[in-house]
C-alpha positions, 0 to 999 in steps of 0.5 A: 480517484485513480483506482475508481477511474481503473474500475469504471474503465478510464484508463491504467494506473501505477497503484500499490497492489495491497490497494487493489488486491480485493479488485484483483481477486473480483477480477474487476482489475487486472495486472498489467506488466507483471514482469516489470521490476517492482519499485519501492517507495519509502514509508514513514511512520511520524509520532510525537518525539518523547522520552516515553513511547507507548507500548501501542505505539511502538507495537504499531510501528513494528507491525506496519514496518513488518507489513511493508517488508 
């Protein structure tokens, strides 16, 4: 909703860059305050606790943790 409002020119928003990179590339949005210190937000992967963790789940956790470093 916030992204859509920003694209339509209804204001500004604090949105993770990975969510709006396509809009920036297409010149539909511009980045404000680029010099401002970037804040990080914690991110969690929630999965069922069991003794056996499938290869797919382990691969996904490894991928997502490296992607957002």
